[in-house]
C-alpha positions, 0 to 999 in steps of 0.5 A: 138096299137094305145094309146086312145089318137092317136084314138082321135086325129085320129077321130077329124080334128085339124090342126097342130097348134091346135093339138100343142096348146092342146098339150101345155095345156095338158102339163101344165094343172097339175097347174089348177087342183091342184089349183082348186082340181078337176079332169080335162077332155078334150073334143073334137067334132068329125070331124064337117063334120060327120054330125049332130049338137052339140046338138043333138045325131048324134055328138060326143066328145071325151076324149082327155085328163084327169088329176088329182090332187095332192091337193084332192082325184081323183072321176075317178079312171079309165082312160077315155082318149079316150072315146066318148059320145054324145053330149046330155050327155054333156050339158054343154061342149056344151054349153061351145063349142057353147058360148065361155063362161065358163059354170056352172052347175050341173051332175048327180053322176054315184055312185048314191050318190048326184050331182056332181059339172061341170064347163067346160072352153072353150079353145080357140086359133086363135079366134076358139074354139077348146074344152072345159075343164069339171072341175068335183068336188064333194060337199060333199067331197070338201075341206073347204075353208080357206084362202089357198084354196080360193087364189088357188080357185081365181088363177083357176079362172084367169087362165082359163079365159085365156085359154078361151081368148087364152092366156093359155097355152102361144104359145112361151113357153117351156115345163115344165123342169124336176122336174119343181115345182107344187101347192103342192111344194110351192106357191106365188102371186105376184101383178102388182107392183111385190109385195108379197100377198100370200104365201103357207106354204111350200113355206114359208117353202122353204124360210125359207131354204135358210135363208129368215125369214123376213116378205114376204107380201108387199115385193118383191123377191130382197128386200128379197135378191133374186137376181133375175129378174124372175118376171121382165122377166116374166110381161116384155116377158109376158111369164113364166120364170124358174131359180135356185137360190142356197145359200150357195152352199147347197140349191137351189130353182127351181123357175117358174114365170108365168104371170097372165094377163088380157084384154092384160094386167099384172095383177100379177104373180104366182110364184111356187117353190121347194126344188131341194138340194136333185136332183142337189146334185144327179146330181152332184154326178153323174157327178162325178161319170161320171168323174170318170168312165171316168178318169179310162178309160183314165188310163186303156188306157195309160195303155195299151198303155205302154204294147204296147210299152213295148212289142214292144221294147222287140220284136226288141231284139228278133232274132227268127222270130217266137218270133218277130211274138208272140210278135208283136200279142200280141202287136196288141190285147192290142192296139185293146183294147185300143182304146175301152177304149179310146173311153170310157174315152170320152163318158160318158154312158153304151153305145160306137159308135162303128162306130168309134172303126171301123175306128181305128181298120181298120186304124191300120190293115192297117199300119201293112201292110208289103206286096208290096200292098196296101190292100183297107178296105171299110166299108158299114153300122154301128152298131150304139151304142153298150153295152159298155160290148161287145165293147172289145171283138168284137174289138178285134175280128174285129181286128184279122178278119182284120189282118187275111185277110192282112196277108194271103187272098193275099198270094199264098203259104207261100211267093208269094203276089198276085198281081192281083185279076180277080175282081180287086186290093185286097180288103177287104169288112166290112159289118154291120147290125143290127136291135132290136135283133142281130148284123151282121159283114161281113169279105169280102175278094177278096183273095185266099180263105181258104186253102183246108179242112179248118175247124174253129172248129179245126184251128191251128191258134191262131188268128182265135182260139181267134176269135172262142172262144170269140164270142161264149163265150164272145158275145153268138154268131156264126161264120162262114168261107166259101169260096165266091170267096175269103173268107167270115166271117159271125158273129151273135150276139145277141143284149143282152146275155142271163141271163144278161142286158146290 
């Protein structure tokens, strides 16, 4: 099902550049809503080829975006994005679209309680008016105008003119970073000489936390002891600039400087600042946690490799062939588990790139081949990243199936190695498929096939018993083994175990 925004875009004739401009606007216009203490709606005409003129009922307008202020109550409890209205219902929007100038007036309040104030701001891009921002507020619930409210509304008017001139949003501006400061976090206003003319109470508190107690108005950021060129860079590039300032490794402020322009000239700047100390502290803790987890996996891998080496040494001292084989198989299984921990020691997160594990297991199986003929292993498809909880079990299963094929698929009886097959030299195919619900693994060889009467349910092979039990108990999957011009093993494993969330 399409979202209201997708439906709205689908019914407008906007070229890609215009759409990107409106997307940038809707990514940054929470700043405008907070500064004017009002709800904002973005209206865009339907395809003009649909007929009618902007002033009659034949032409329609669609709400492309909506944003509520965090500095004042909202007037719209419901989401209006995607709503379609006739042009005649919105005369101020039509006026702004037709004239390209800001239109101000009133409209009837649907609740029946007085009238709402409306200011419509044309959104220009490359000399074309794409739509209009409708600012709607109620005089009865408007904030009492103090110094802060007057400054915020003046900033809104300056930014509104930049929207009308096609300057805001900035074409080359990157979208706001995560945790980007908002108006409620703290505001400073600078003049065209980088001197501070206004500081909001929250901004004063943020500056106090980094030790700045001196008078602010009339000063500059460097004069206050802030080692930053954020304002100069913003004035030079005429683009917003973001920077973090850290003091005493205890307090971190995130600053976003937005240049204010009029007729192409810089007239000042709006600086938003936010104390992100707690956010950065959590980031550092997460990095430390990730590093600790990777170190644990690294040590587990080293310990498993040590155990593998001890088993290999022990096998050399045993003369009984059965004992040598048993220790070799145990050593191989431990190495398969070590491969998973080696990758986990390099990758952070809960997902494991299983394709890397596959290549390591294929190499390990080929190196263990002691037969007189090489066995080619071909890999087709991939599983991508799988949950770490599944990786170990699936790795052991795949290692066992590869080793079983190499040791038994090309042997007639107990000792005779099959040198040639009707369909080519010895080969094992690994085929992987996956979708959101299942992983499918196929291990197919062109060997002698399964022994007569073989049944995996009653097999006496330790390796295949391990495979069967791991697939069913640890992976909640199913396994089948059939003759298919050789042996074909098929695993079907759900991407998530029942009752768990990987």
